[in-house]
All heavy atoms as a GROMACS GRO file, in nm:
protein
  644
    1MET      N    1  14.118   5.977   4.770
    1MET     CA    2  14.173   5.866   4.689
    1MET      C    3  14.249   5.929   4.570
    1MET      O    4  14.351   5.872   4.535
    1MET     CB    5  14.055   5.781   4.641
    1MET     CG    6  14.086   5.678   4.544
    1MET     SD    7  14.186   5.551   4.627
    1MET     CE    8  14.220   5.447   4.493
    2CYS      N    9  14.208   6.037   4.510
    2CYS     CA   10  14.280   6.096   4.398
    2CYS      C   11  14.419   6.136   4.426
    2CYS      O   12  14.510   6.112   4.352
    2CYS     CB   13  14.201   6.213   4.346
    2CYS     SG   14  14.265   6.281   4.199
    3TRP      N   15  14.440   6.196   4.543
    3TRP     CA   16  14.579   6.240   4.582
    3TRP      C   17  14.667   6.118   4.606
    3TRP      O   18  14.783   6.126   4.572
    3TRP     CB   19  14.573   6.323   4.708
    3TRP     CG   20  14.525   6.240   4.832
    3TRP    CD1   21  14.399   6.236   4.876
    3TRP    CD2   22  14.608   6.167   4.917
    3TRP    NE1   23  14.401   6.156   4.987
    3TRP    CE2   24  14.526   6.106   5.022
    3TRP    CE3   25  14.745   6.136   4.924
    3TRP    CZ2   26  14.576   6.025   5.119
    3TRP    CZ3   27  14.795   6.062   5.028
    3TRP    CH2   28  14.704   6.008   5.119
    4LEU      N   29  14.620   6.010   4.646
    4LEU     CA   30  14.691   5.886   4.663
    4LEU      C   31  14.738   5.840   4.529
    4LEU      O   32  14.849   5.798   4.515
    4LEU     CB   33  14.613   5.780   4.734
    4LEU     CG   34  14.684   5.655   4.766
    4LEU    CD1   35  14.806   5.670   4.843
    4LEU    CD2   36  14.599   5.552   4.825
    5LEU      N   37  14.647   5.842   4.430
    5LEU     CA   38  14.689   5.790   4.298
    5LEU      C   39  14.800   5.881   4.236
    5LEU      O   40  14.888   5.834   4.164
    5LEU     CB   41  14.565   5.791   4.200
    5LEU     CG   42  14.460   5.685   4.239
    5LEU    CD1   43  14.338   5.695   4.149
    5LEU    CD2   44  14.523   5.545   4.240
    6VAL      N   45  14.791   6.014   4.259
    6VAL     CA   46  14.898   6.104   4.211
    6VAL      C   47  15.029   6.071   4.278
    6VAL      O   48  15.131   6.065   4.209
    6VAL     CB   49  14.853   6.252   4.239
    6VAL    CG1   50  14.964   6.339   4.205
    6VAL    CG2   51  14.731   6.287   4.151
    7VAL      N   52  15.029   6.052   4.406
    7VAL     CA   53  15.148   6.024   4.474
    7VAL      C   54  15.205   5.886   4.428
    7VAL      O   55  15.328   5.874   4.401
    7VAL     CB   56  15.125   6.015   4.636
    7VAL    CG1   57  15.244   5.953   4.705
    7VAL    CG2   58  15.095   6.156   4.685
    8LEU      N   59  15.116   5.789   4.407
    8LEU     CA   60  15.159   5.657   4.363
    8LEU      C   61  15.222   5.669   4.224
    8LEU      O   62  15.324   5.605   4.192
    8LEU     CB   63  15.043   5.556   4.358
    8LEU     CG   64  15.012   5.503   4.505
    8LEU    CD1   65  14.888   5.412   4.491
    8LEU    CD2   66  15.124   5.432   4.569
    9ALA      N   67  15.159   5.750   4.138
    9ALA     CA   68  15.209   5.766   3.999
    9ALA      C   69  15.348   5.825   4.005
    9ALA      O   70  15.439   5.776   3.925
    9ALA     CB   71  15.118   5.854   3.923
   10HIS      N   72  15.374   5.922   4.082
   10HIS     CA   73  15.507   5.981   4.090
   10HIS      C   74  15.606   5.882   4.144
   10HIS      O   75  15.724   5.878   4.105
   10HIS     CB   76  15.503   6.112   4.169
   10HIS     CG   77  15.442   6.221   4.099
   10HIS    ND1   78  15.492   6.280   3.984
   10HIS    CD2   79  15.325   6.291   4.132
   10HIS    CE1   80  15.414   6.382   3.942
   10HIS    NE2   81  15.307   6.386   4.031
   11PHE      N   82  15.568   5.813   4.251
   11PHE     CA   83  15.655   5.706   4.306
   11PHE      C   84  15.689   5.606   4.204
   11PHE      O   85  15.803   5.562   4.191
   11PHE     CB   86  15.580   5.650   4.434
   11PHE     CG   87  15.663   5.543   4.498
   11PHE    CD1   88  15.776   5.580   4.582
   11PHE    CD2   89  15.636   5.412   4.489
   11PHE    CE1   90  15.847   5.494   4.644
   11PHE    CE2   91  15.709   5.310   4.558
   11PHE     CZ   92  15.818   5.353   4.638
   12ILE      N   93  15.588   5.558   4.126
   12ILE     CA   94  15.611   5.451   4.027
   12ILE      C   95  15.707   5.503   3.926
   12ILE      O   96  15.801   5.429   3.881
   12ILE     CB   97  15.475   5.411   3.960
   12ILE    CG1   98  15.388   5.333   4.066
   12ILE    CG2   99  15.498   5.329   3.839
   12ILE    CD1  100  15.251   5.315   4.027
   13LYS      N  101  15.693   5.631   3.876
   13LYS     CA  102  15.792   5.676   3.774
   13LYS      C  103  15.931   5.678   3.829
   13LYS      O  104  16.028   5.639   3.763
   13LYS     CB  105  15.747   5.824   3.741
   13LYS     CG  106  15.638   5.833   3.643
   13LYS     CD  107  15.625   5.983   3.609
   13LYS     CE  108  15.478   6.019   3.558
   13LYS     NZ  109  15.463   6.158   3.534
   14ALA      N  110  15.952   5.723   3.949
   14ALA     CA  111  16.080   5.733   4.011
   14ALA      C  112  16.134   5.591   4.028
   14ALA      O  113  16.256   5.573   3.995
   14ALA     CB  114  16.072   5.800   4.149
   15ILE      N  115  16.059   5.494   4.068
   15ILE     CA  116  16.104   5.356   4.088
   15ILE      C  117  16.153   5.302   3.947
   15ILE      O  118  16.262   5.239   3.939
   15ILE     CB  119  15.995   5.275   4.146
   15ILE    CG1  120  15.975   5.312   4.297
   15ILE    CG2  121  16.030   5.123   4.140
   15ILE    CD1  122  16.088   5.278   4.384
   16ILE      N  123  16.071   5.318   3.855
   16ILE     CA  124  16.105   5.265   3.719
   16ILE      C  125  16.233   5.324   3.661
   16ILE      O  126  16.318   5.253   3.616
   16ILE     CB  127  15.987   5.284   3.620
   16ILE    CG1  128  15.869   5.188   3.656
   16ILE    CG2  129  16.030   5.251   3.473
   16ILE    CD1  130  15.740   5.205   3.583
   17LEU      N  131  16.245   5.458   3.676
   17LEU     CA  132  16.371   5.514   3.629
   17LEU      C  133  16.490   5.469   3.710
   17LEU      O  134  16.595   5.444   3.657
   17LEU     CB  135  16.364   5.675   3.643
   17LEU     CG  136  16.278   5.739   3.541
   17LEU    CD1  137  16.254   5.888   3.574
   17LEU    CD2  138  16.321   5.715   3.397
   18PHE      N  139  16.475   5.451   3.844
   18PHE     CA  140  16.578   5.412   3.933
   18PHE      C  141  16.619   5.261   3.891
   18PHE      O  142  16.731   5.234   3.884
   18PHE     CB  143  16.538   5.419   4.073
   18PHE     CG  144  16.646   5.384   4.174
   18PHE    CD1  145  16.746   5.470   4.194
   18PHE    CD2  146  16.635   5.266   4.243
   18PHE    CE1  147  16.853   5.434   4.287
   18PHE    CE2  148  16.736   5.230   4.334
   18PHE     CZ  149  16.835   5.316   4.358
   19CYS      N  150  16.515   5.180   3.867
   19CYS     CA  151  16.540   5.035   3.833
   19CYS      C  152  16.624   5.021   3.710
   19CYS      O  153  16.703   4.937   3.692
   19CYS     CB  154  16.415   4.965   3.828
   19CYS     SG  155  16.335   4.940   3.988
   20ARG      N  156  16.591   5.107   3.611
   20ARG     CA  157  16.656   5.089   3.485
   20ARG      C  158  16.800   5.122   3.498
   20ARG      O  159  16.886   5.074   3.429
   20ARG     CB  160  16.596   5.194   3.380
   20ARG     CG  161  16.449   5.152   3.346
   20ARG     CD  162  16.405   5.247   3.240
   20ARG     NE  163  16.416   5.171   3.116
   20ARG     CZ  164  16.378   5.221   2.996
   20ARG    NH1  165  16.320   5.335   2.987
   20ARG    NH2  166  16.386   5.143   2.890
   21LEU      N  167  16.845   5.206   3.595
   21LEU     CA  168  16.981   5.238   3.621
   21LEU      C  169  17.057   5.131   3.707
   21LEU      O  170  17.177   5.109   3.678
   21LEU     CB  171  16.998   5.373   3.687
   21LEU     CG  172  16.937   5.491   3.609
   21LEU    CD1  173  16.944   5.616   3.696
   21LEU    CD2  174  17.017   5.521   3.479
   22ARG      N  175  16.983   5.070   3.796
   22ARG     CA  176  17.056   4.984   3.896
   22ARG      C  177  17.017   4.843   3.890
   22ARG      O  178  17.064   4.764   3.967
   22ARG     CB  179  17.035   5.040   4.038
   22ARG     CG  180  17.082   5.177   4.056
   22ARG     CD  181  17.080   5.218   4.203
   22ARG     NE  182  17.164   5.124   4.282
   22ARG     CZ  183  17.132   5.081   4.404
   22ARG    NH1  184  17.030   5.139   4.463
   22ARG    NH2  185  17.205   5.000   4.467
   23SER      N  186  16.932   4.804   3.804
   23SER     CA  187  16.876   4.664   3.820
   23SER      C  188  16.840   4.605   3.675
   23SER      O  189  16.827   4.688   3.582
   23SER     CB  190  16.749   4.672   3.904
   23SER     OG  191  16.679   4.556   3.894
   24SER      N  192  16.829   4.485   3.675
   24SER     CA  193  16.779   4.414   3.546
   24SER      C  194  16.630   4.386   3.558
   24SER      O  195  16.581   4.310   3.478
   24SER     CB  196  16.858   4.285   3.523
   24SER     OG  197  16.838   4.197   3.629
   25LEU      N  198  16.566   4.443   3.664
   25LEU     CA  199  16.420   4.421   3.683
   25LEU      C  200  16.341   4.456   3.552
   25LEU      O  201  16.250   4.378   3.522
   25LEU     CB  202  16.373   4.507   3.797
   25LEU     CG  203  16.235   4.488   3.854
   25LEU    CD1  204  16.220   4.345   3.919
   25LEU    CD2  205  16.192   4.591   3.942
   26TRP      N  206  16.378   4.557   3.486
   26TRP     CA  207  16.304   4.594   3.364
   26TRP      C  208  16.322   4.494   3.252
   26TRP      O  209  16.251   4.492   3.157
   26TRP     CB  210  16.341   4.743   3.330
   26TRP     CG  211  16.491   4.754   3.290
   26TRP    CD1  212  16.592   4.776   3.376
   26TRP    CD2  213  16.547   4.766   3.158
   26TRP    NE1  214  16.709   4.784   3.312
   26TRP    CE2  215  16.682   4.783   3.175
   26TRP    CE3  216  16.489   4.749   3.032
   26TRP    CZ2  217  16.768   4.794   3.067
   26TRP    CZ3  218  16.574   4.764   2.925
   26TRP    CH2  219  16.722   4.784   2.939
   27LEU      N  220  16.431   4.414   3.257
   27LEU     CA  221  16.451   4.305   3.160
   27LEU      C  222  16.366   4.188   3.197
   27LEU      O  223  16.336   4.097   3.105
   27LEU     CB  224  16.600   4.267   3.160
   27LEU     CG  225  16.693   4.370   3.101
   27LEU    CD1  226  16.835   4.322   3.123
   27LEU    CD2  227  16.658   4.406   2.962
   28GLN      N  228  16.330   4.163   3.327
   28GLN     CA  229  16.260   4.044   3.362
   28GLN      C  230  16.111   4.056   3.353
   28GLN      O  231  16.037   3.956   3.341
   28GLN     CB  232  16.292   4.014   3.515
   28GLN     CG  233  16.442   3.991   3.540
   28GLN     CD  234  16.466   3.980   3.685
   28GLN    OE1  235  16.391   3.918   3.760
   28GLN    NE2  236  16.572   4.038   3.732
   29PHE      N  237  16.057   4.185   3.368
   29PHE     CA  238  15.915   4.198   3.374
   29PHE      C  239  15.871   4.307   3.273
   29PHE      O  240  15.950   4.399   3.240
   29PHE     CB  241  15.865   4.245   3.507
   29PHE     CG  242  15.904   4.148   3.620
   29PHE    CD1  243  16.020   4.152   3.701
   29PHE    CD2  244  15.818   4.039   3.637
   29PHE    CE1  245  16.046   4.061   3.795
   29PHE    CE2  246  15.844   3.943   3.735
   29PHE     CZ  247  15.960   3.958   3.812
   30LYS      N  248  15.744   4.302   3.237
   30LYS     CA  249  15.685   4.411   3.152
   30LYS      C  250  15.670   4.536   3.233
   30LYS      O  251  15.651   4.524   3.357
   30LYS     CB  252  15.556   4.358   3.095
   30LYS     CG  253  15.570   4.238   3.010
   30LYS     CD  254  15.436   4.192   2.955
   30LYS     CE  255  15.455   4.070   2.862
   30LYS     NZ  256  15.327   4.013   2.822
   31PRO      N  257  15.669   4.651   3.168
   31PRO     CA  258  15.655   4.780   3.245
   31PRO      C  259  15.533   4.784   3.333
   31PRO      O  260  15.535   4.833   3.440
   31PRO     CB  261  15.648   4.886   3.133
   31PRO     CG  262  15.724   4.823   3.017
   31PRO     CD  263  15.693   4.672   3.028
   32HIS      N  264  15.420   4.735   3.280
   32HIS     CA  265  15.301   4.741   3.364
   32HIS      C  266  15.309   4.650   3.490
   32HIS      O  267  15.246   4.677   3.590
   32HIS     CB  268  15.174   4.717   3.283
   32HIS     CG  269  15.168   4.586   3.212
   32HIS    ND1  270  15.228   4.559   3.089
   32HIS    CD2  271  15.101   4.470   3.248
   32HIS    CE1  272  15.205   4.433   3.057
   32HIS    NE2  273  15.127   4.374   3.148
   33HIS      N  274  15.390   4.552   3.477
   33HIS     CA  275  15.404   4.461   3.599
   33HIS      C  276  15.498   4.531   3.702
   33HIS      O  277  15.468   4.522   3.824
   33HIS     CB  278  15.472   4.328   3.554
   33HIS     CG  279  15.384   4.236   3.483
   33HIS    ND1  280  15.436   4.135   3.407
   33HIS    CD2  281  15.252   4.241   3.462
   33HIS    CE1  282  15.336   4.074   3.333
   33HIS    NE2  283  15.220   4.131   3.382
   34ILE      N  284  15.590   4.605   3.657
   34ILE     CA  285  15.681   4.678   3.743
   34ILE      C  286  15.596   4.792   3.812
   34ILE      O  287  15.612   4.815   3.924
   34ILE     CB  288  15.801   4.741   3.670
   34ILE    CG1  289  15.893   4.621   3.625
   34ILE    CG2  290  15.887   4.828   3.770
   34ILE    CD1  291  16.005   4.665   3.528
   35ALA      N  292  15.512   4.858   3.733
   35ALA     CA  293  15.427   4.961   3.788
   35ALA      C  294  15.334   4.904   3.887
   35ALA      O  295  15.319   4.965   4.002
   35ALA     CB  296  15.349   5.031   3.675
   36ALA      N  297  15.276   4.789   3.867
   36ALA     CA  298  15.183   4.730   3.955
   36ALA      C  299  15.262   4.685   4.089
   36ALA      O  300  15.211   4.709   4.197
   36ALA     CB  301  15.120   4.603   3.898
   37GLY      N  302  15.382   4.639   4.068
   37GLY     CA  303  15.462   4.594   4.187
   37GLY      C  304  15.508   4.714   4.264
   37GLY      O  305  15.507   4.714   4.396
   38ALA      N  306  15.536   4.830   4.211
   38ALA     CA  307  15.570   4.953   4.274
   38ALA      C  308  15.446   5.009   4.350
   38ALA      O  309  15.463   5.054   4.463
   38ALA     CB  310  15.631   5.052   4.176
   39ALA      N  311  15.337   4.999   4.285
   39ALA     CA  312  15.207   5.053   4.354
   39ALA      C  313  15.176   4.962   4.466
   39ALA      O  314  15.143   5.015   4.580
   39ALA     CB  315  15.098   5.052   4.248
   40TYR      N  316  15.194   4.828   4.454
   40TYR     CA  317  15.158   4.737   4.558
   40TYR      C  318  15.257   4.760   4.688
   40TYR      O  319  15.212   4.767   4.794
   40TYR     CB  320  15.182   4.591   4.508
   40TYR     CG  321  15.177   4.487   4.616
   40TYR    CD1  322  15.056   4.447   4.666
   40TYR    CD2  323  15.296   4.429   4.664
   40TYR    CE1  324  15.047   4.346   4.766
   40TYR    CE2  325  15.284   4.332   4.758
   40TYR     CZ  326  15.162   4.294   4.818
   40TYR     OH  327  15.151   4.193   4.904
   41LEU      N  328  15.393   4.786   4.647
   41LEU     CA  329  15.489   4.806   4.751
   41LEU      C  330  15.457   4.933   4.819
   41LEU      O  331  15.467   4.952   4.950
   41LEU     CB  332  15.628   4.801   4.690
   41LEU     CG  333  15.735   4.820   4.792
   41LEU    CD1  334  15.738   4.718   4.893
   41LEU    CD2  335  15.876   4.824   4.716
   42ALA      N  336  15.427   5.041   4.748
   42ALA     CA  337  15.396   5.170   4.805
   42ALA      C  338  15.274   5.163   4.893
   42ALA      O  339  15.274   5.218   5.013
   42ALA     CB  340  15.375   5.281   4.694
   43ALA      N  341  15.170   5.094   4.850
   43ALA     CA  342  15.057   5.083   4.945
   43ALA      C  343  15.083   5.003   5.064
   43ALA      O  344  15.035   5.039   5.176
   43ALA     CB  345  14.942   5.010   4.853
   44LYS      N  346  15.168   4.902   5.051
   44LYS     CA  347  15.211   4.822   5.164
   44LYS      C  348  15.288   4.905   5.262
   44LYS      O  349  15.264   4.900   5.387
   44LYS     CB  350  15.283   4.706   5.116
   44LYS     CG  351  15.322   4.599   5.213
   44LYS     CD  352  15.387   4.484   5.151
   44LYS     CE  353  15.442   4.382   5.253
   44LYS     NZ  354  15.505   4.274   5.186
   45LEU      N  355  15.385   4.989   5.216
   45LEU     CA  356  15.468   5.072   5.307
   45LEU      C  357  15.387   5.182   5.370
   45LEU      O  358  15.421   5.228   5.479
   45LEU     CB  359  15.586   5.129   5.226
   45LEU     CG  360  15.683   5.026   5.185
   45LEU    CD1  361  15.788   5.093   5.089
   45LEU    CD2  362  15.751   4.958   5.297
   46LEU      N  363  15.281   5.225   5.297
   46LEU     CA  364  15.193   5.333   5.353
   46LEU      C  365  15.077   5.277   5.443
   46LEU      O  366  14.993   5.348   5.486
   46LEU     CB  367  15.133   5.413   5.247
   46LEU     CG  368  15.227   5.501   5.164
   46LEU    CD1  369  15.161   5.559   5.042
   46LEU    CD2  370  15.290   5.611   5.245
   47ASN      N  371  15.081   5.140   5.459
   47ASN     CA  372  14.970   5.066   5.541
   47ASN      C  373  14.836   5.098   5.481
   47ASN      O  374  14.738   5.124   5.556
   47ASN     CB  375  14.979   5.112   5.688
   47ASN     CG  376  15.101   5.062   5.755
   47ASN    OD1  377  15.153   4.955   5.724
   47ASN    ND2  378  15.163   5.144   5.839
   48PHE      N  379  14.826   5.116   5.348
   48PHE     CA  380  14.703   5.132   5.281
   48PHE      C  381  14.636   4.998   5.261
   48PHE      O  382  14.688   4.904   5.203
   48PHE     CB  383  14.725   5.201   5.148
   48PHE     CG  384  14.607   5.243   5.078
   48PHE    CD1  385  14.537   5.358   5.124
   48PHE    CD2  386  14.557   5.179   4.961
   48PHE    CE1  387  14.420   5.404   5.053
   48PHE    CE2  388  14.449   5.211   4.900
   48PHE     CZ  389  14.379   5.331   4.940
   49ASP      N  390  14.510   4.990   5.308
   49ASP     CA  391  14.434   4.862   5.301
   49ASP      C  392  14.384   4.837   5.154
   49ASP      O  393  14.305   4.919   5.101
   49ASP     CB  394  14.316   4.869   5.393
   49ASP     CG  395  14.242   4.736   5.392
   49ASP    OD1  396  14.299   4.629   5.345
   49ASP    OD2  397  14.122   4.726   5.438
   50LEU      N  398  14.439   4.740   5.088
   50LEU     CA  399  14.404   4.711   4.959
   50LEU      C  400  14.286   4.613   4.934
   50LEU      O  401  14.259   4.573   4.823
   50LEU     CB  402  14.529   4.660   4.880
   50LEU     CG  403  14.646   4.754   4.857
   50LEU    CD1  404  14.766   4.691   4.803
   50LEU    CD2  405  14.608   4.876   4.776
   51ALA      N  406  14.231   4.568   5.043
   51ALA     CA  407  14.130   4.471   5.035
   51ALA      C  408  14.007   4.518   4.954
   51ALA      O  409  13.951   4.440   4.886
   51ALA     CB  410  14.088   4.427   5.183
   52PHE      N  411  13.978   4.646   4.962
   52PHE     CA  412  13.866   4.709   4.892
   52PHE      C  413  13.895   4.711   4.738
   52PHE      O  414  13.809   4.710   4.659
   52PHE     CB  415  13.830   4.841   4.942
   52PHE     CG  416  13.713   4.901   4.879
   52PHE    CD1  417  13.590   4.862   4.906
   52PHE    CD2  418  13.728   5.011   4.794
   52PHE    CE1  419  13.478   4.920   4.848
   52PHE    CE2  420  13.618   5.069   4.733
   52PHE     CZ  421  13.494   5.022   4.760
   53TYR      N  422  14.022   4.711   4.699
   53TYR     CA  423  14.071   4.744   4.566
   53TYR      C  424  14.125   4.609   4.500
   53TYR      O  425  14.223   4.618   4.426
   53TYR     CB  426  14.168   4.854   4.552
   53TYR     CG  427  14.118   4.982   4.618
   53TYR    CD1  428  14.152   5.021   4.737
   53TYR    CD2  429  14.030   5.056   4.538
   53TYR    CE1  430  14.097   5.137   4.792
   53TYR    CE2  431  13.972   5.175   4.590
   53TYR     CZ  432  14.022   5.217   4.721
   53TYR     OH  433  13.965   5.330   4.770
   54GLN      N  434  14.078   4.492   4.534
   54GLN     CA  435  14.138   4.368   4.484
   54GLN      C  436  14.140   4.352   4.333
   54GLN      O  437  14.226   4.297   4.276
   54GLN     CB  438  14.066   4.252   4.546
   54GLN     CG  439  14.101   4.233   4.689
   54GLN     CD  440  14.040   4.102   4.744
   54GLN    OE1  441  13.972   4.026   4.672
   54GLN    NE2  442  14.063   4.080   4.875
   55ASN      N  443  14.036   4.414   4.267
   55ASN     CA  444  14.032   4.403   4.118
   55ASN      C  445  14.130   4.495   4.054
   55ASN      O  446  14.146   4.490   3.932
   55ASN     CB  447  13.889   4.432   4.073
   55ASN     CG  448  13.793   4.324   4.119
   55ASN    OD1  449  13.834   4.211   4.147
   55ASN    ND2  450  13.668   4.358   4.130
   56ILE      N  451  14.194   4.586   4.124
   56ILE     CA  452  14.290   4.680   4.053
   56ILE      C  453  14.412   4.612   3.988
   56ILE      O  454  14.453   4.646   3.890
   56ILE     CB  455  14.341   4.783   4.154
   56ILE    CG1  456  14.403   4.911   4.083
   56ILE    CG2  457  14.434   4.720   4.258
   56ILE    CD1  458  14.427   5.022   4.161
   57TRP      N  459  14.436   4.491   4.048
   57TRP     CA  460  14.560   4.418   3.985
   57TRP      C  461  14.520   4.363   3.846
   57TRP      O  462  14.604   4.340   3.766
   57TRP     CB  463  14.609   4.311   4.086
   57TRP     CG  464  14.633   4.381   4.210
   57TRP    CD1  465  14.569   4.343   4.337
   57TRP    CD2  466  14.716   4.491   4.249
   57TRP    NE1  467  14.610   4.424   4.433
   57TRP    CE2  468  14.696   4.516   4.385
   57TRP    CE3  469  14.798   4.569   4.174
   57TRP    CZ2  470  14.765   4.620   4.444
   57TRP    CZ3  471  14.856   4.685   4.235
   57TRP    CH2  472  14.849   4.697   4.368
   58GLN      N  473  14.390   4.334   3.829
   58GLN     CA  474  14.351   4.290   3.704
   58GLN      C  475  14.357   4.397   3.592
   58GLN      O  476  14.390   4.369   3.475
   58GLN     CB  477  14.208   4.244   3.705
   58GLN     CG  478  14.186   4.117   3.787
   58GLN     CD  479  14.038   4.086   3.809
   58GLN    OE1  480  13.946   4.149   3.767
   58GLN    NE2  481  14.009   3.967   3.868
   59GLU      N  482  14.356   4.520   3.641
   59GLU     CA  483  14.378   4.628   3.541
   59GLU      C  484  14.522   4.636   3.494
   59GLU      O  485  14.548   4.678   3.384
   59GLU     CB  486  14.341   4.767   3.606
   59GLU     CG  487  14.198   4.777   3.649
   59GLU     CD  488  14.104   4.787   3.526
   59GLU    OE1  489  14.142   4.841   3.422
   59GLU    OE2  490  13.997   4.722   3.545
   60PHE      N  491  14.611   4.594   3.576
   60PHE     CA  492  14.752   4.585   3.545
   60PHE      C  493  14.786   4.455   3.473
   60PHE      O  494  14.902   4.434   3.436
   60PHE     CB  495  14.839   4.599   3.666
   60PHE     CG  496  14.857   4.736   3.721
   60PHE    CD1  497  14.788   4.769   3.831
   60PHE    CD2  498  14.935   4.826   3.668
   60PHE    CE1  499  14.791   4.897   3.890
   60PHE    CE2  500  14.950   4.952   3.720
   60PHE     CZ  501  14.872   4.990   3.840
   61GLU      N  502  14.688   4.366   3.450
   61GLU     CA  503  14.711   4.233   3.389
   61GLU      C  504  14.824   4.161   3.455
   61GLU      O  505  14.916   4.113   3.391
   61GLU     CB  506  14.737   4.249   3.245
   61GLU     CG  507  14.619   4.312   3.170
   61GLU     CD  508  14.651   4.338   3.023
   61GLU    OE1  509  14.758   4.308   2.978
   61GLU    OE2  510  14.562   4.392   2.961
   62THR      N  511  14.818   4.146   3.592
   62THR     CA  512  14.927   4.080   3.669
   62THR      C  513  14.866   3.980   3.760
   62THR      O  514  14.743   3.978   3.776
   62THR     CB  515  15.020   4.188   3.732
   62THR    OG1  516  15.130   4.123   3.789
   62THR    CG2  517  14.943   4.258   3.844
   63THR      N  518  14.953   3.911   3.824
   63THR     CA  519  14.911   3.809   3.923
   63THR      C  520  14.974   3.840   4.060
   63THR      O  521  15.076   3.913   4.070
   63THR     CB  522  14.959   3.664   3.879
   63THR    OG1  523  15.104   3.663   3.880
   63THR    CG2  524  14.905   3.637   3.743
   64PRO      N  525  14.922   3.782   4.160
   64PRO     CA  526  14.988   3.801   4.299
   64PRO      C  527  15.133   3.752   4.302
   64PRO      O  528  15.215   3.815   4.366
   64PRO     CB  529  14.904   3.720   4.393
   64PRO     CG  530  14.770   3.717   4.320
   64PRO     CD  531  14.793   3.710   4.176
   65ALA      N  532  15.160   3.652   4.229
   65ALA     CA  533  15.301   3.601   4.232
   65ALA      C  534  15.400   3.706   4.170
   65ALA      O  535  15.508   3.729   4.214
   65ALA     CB  536  15.308   3.474   4.162
   66ILE      N  537  15.355   3.764   4.058
   66ILE     CA  538  15.434   3.867   3.991
   66ILE      C  539  15.450   3.991   4.084
   66ILE      O  540  15.559   4.039   4.098
   66ILE     CB  541  15.375   3.904   3.855
   66ILE    CG1  542  15.397   3.795   3.754
   66ILE    CG2  543  15.444   4.034   3.806
   66ILE    CD1  544  15.322   3.817   3.620
   67LEU      N  545  15.340   4.026   4.141
   67LEU     CA  546  15.345   4.140   4.241
   67LEU      C  547  15.452   4.111   4.353
   67LEU      O  548  15.518   4.201   4.385
   67LEU     CB  549  15.210   4.164   4.302
   67LEU     CG  550  15.103   4.219   4.217
   67LEU    CD1  551  14.969   4.230   4.286
   67LEU    CD2  552  15.143   4.361   4.168
   68GLN      N  553  15.446   3.999   4.411
   68GLN     CA  554  15.530   3.966   4.518
   68GLN      C  555  15.676   3.965   4.471
   68GLN      O  556  15.766   4.020   4.535
   68GLN     CB  557  15.490   3.824   4.571
   68GLN     CG  558  15.567   3.788   4.700
   68GLN     CD  559  15.529   3.878   4.815
   68GLN    OE1  560  15.421   3.916   4.830
   68GLN    NE2  561  15.619   3.894   4.906
   69ASP      N  562  15.706   3.907   4.351
   69ASP     CA  563  15.843   3.897   4.303
   69ASP      C  564  15.891   4.043   4.273
   69ASP      O  565  16.007   4.071   4.310
   69ASP     CB  566  15.846   3.809   4.178
   69ASP     CG  567  15.981   3.762   4.149
   69ASP    OD1  568  16.073   3.778   4.227
   69ASP    OD2  569  16.002   3.718   4.025
   70VAL      N  570  15.820   4.117   4.214
   70VAL     CA  571  15.866   4.257   4.178
   70VAL      C  572  15.883   4.333   4.301
   70VAL      O  573  15.987   4.403   4.323
   70VAL     CB  574  15.762   4.323   4.085
   70VAL    CG1  575  15.788   4.473   4.075
   70VAL    CG2  576  15.757   4.265   3.945
   71SER      N  577  15.800   4.325   4.396
   71SER     CA  578  15.805   4.402   4.524
   71SER      C  579  15.925   4.364   4.605
   71SER      O  580  15.997   4.445   4.667
   71SER     CB  581  15.680   4.402   4.604
   71SER     OG  582  15.650   4.275   4.652
   72GLU      N  583  15.958   4.227   4.607
   72GLU     CA  584  16.072   4.178   4.676
   72GLU      C  585  16.201   4.228   4.611
   72GLU      O  586  16.290   4.273   4.679
   72GLU     CB  587  16.078   4.024   4.676
   72GLU     CG  588  15.974   3.962   4.769
   72GLU     CD  589  15.968   3.814   4.762
   72GLU    OE1  590  16.046   3.755   4.696
   72GLU    OE2  591  15.884   3.755   4.834
   73GLN      N  592  16.204   4.233   4.475
   73GLN     CA  593  16.329   4.279   4.411
   73GLN      C  594  16.342   4.435   4.428
   73GLN      O  595  16.452   4.487   4.440
   73GLN     CB  596  16.326   4.249   4.259
   73GLN     CG  597  16.338   4.090   4.240
   73GLN     CD  598  16.360   4.065   4.098
   73GLN    OE1  599  16.429   4.130   4.015
   73GLN    NE2  600  16.301   3.952   4.054
   74LEU      N  601  16.227   4.511   4.432
   74LEU     CA  602  16.238   4.645   4.457
   74LEU      C  603  16.293   4.676   4.603
   74LEU      O  604  16.370   4.766   4.621
   74LEU     CB  605  16.099   4.712   4.439
   74LEU     CG  606  16.050   4.728   4.302
   74LEU    CD1  607  15.907   4.776   4.298
   74LEU    CD2  608  16.139   4.823   4.218
   75MET      N  609  16.245   4.595   4.698
   75MET     CA  610  16.298   4.610   4.833
   75MET      C  611  16.447   4.587   4.843
   75MET      O  612  16.518   4.643   4.913
   75MET     CB  613  16.220   4.514   4.931
   75MET     CG  614  16.085   4.570   4.957
   75MET     SD  615  16.077   4.726   5.037
   75MET     CE  616  16.151   4.686   5.201
   76GLU      N  617  16.501   4.493   4.762
   76GLU     CA  618  16.643   4.460   4.759
   76GLU      C  619  16.726   4.583   4.710
   76GLU      O  620  16.833   4.600   4.748
   76GLU     CB  621  16.665   4.337   4.678
   76GLU     CG  622  16.626   4.203   4.736
   76GLU     CD  623  16.640   4.091   4.642
   76GLU    OE1  624  16.697   4.105   4.538
   76GLU    OE2  625  16.595   3.980   4.680
   77LEU      N  626  16.660   4.657   4.622
   77LEU     CA  627  16.735   4.775   4.566
   77LEU      C  628  16.748   4.889   4.674
   77LEU      O  629  16.841   4.966   4.667
   77LEU     CB  630  16.658   4.832   4.448
   77LEU     CG  631  16.662   4.746   4.317
   77LEU    CD1  632  16.569   4.810   4.216
   77LEU    CD2  633  16.807   4.744   4.264
   78PHE      N  634  16.655   4.886   4.768
   78PHE     CA  635  16.660   4.990   4.865
   78PHE      C  636  16.712   4.933   4.999
   78PHE      O  637  16.723   4.967   5.094
   78PHE     CB  638  16.518   5.058   4.887
   78PHE     CG  639  16.470   5.118   4.764
   78PHE    CD1  640  16.375   5.054   4.679
   78PHE    CD2  641  16.520   5.234   4.720
   78PHE    CE1  642  16.331   5.124   4.566
   78PHE    CE2  643  16.480   5.305   4.613
   78PHE     CZ  644  16.388   5.244   4.530
   0.00000   0.00000   0.00000
């Protein structure tokens, strides 16, 4: 689990830097919402089962609607 968090952290940093250059995503959402959306998207692309970690999104103080919106906009960038 620890290695996955490290990989996700690096992925999130890259996404946030990339978004600041190519998108207005960072104007629409708070940084922790973008980080949660990037983590959600990364887990989804890696086929990582998030059912066991449902409370993790509460740590990011976000909602499923925000996660969906951020991840959709991130997918549009790629």
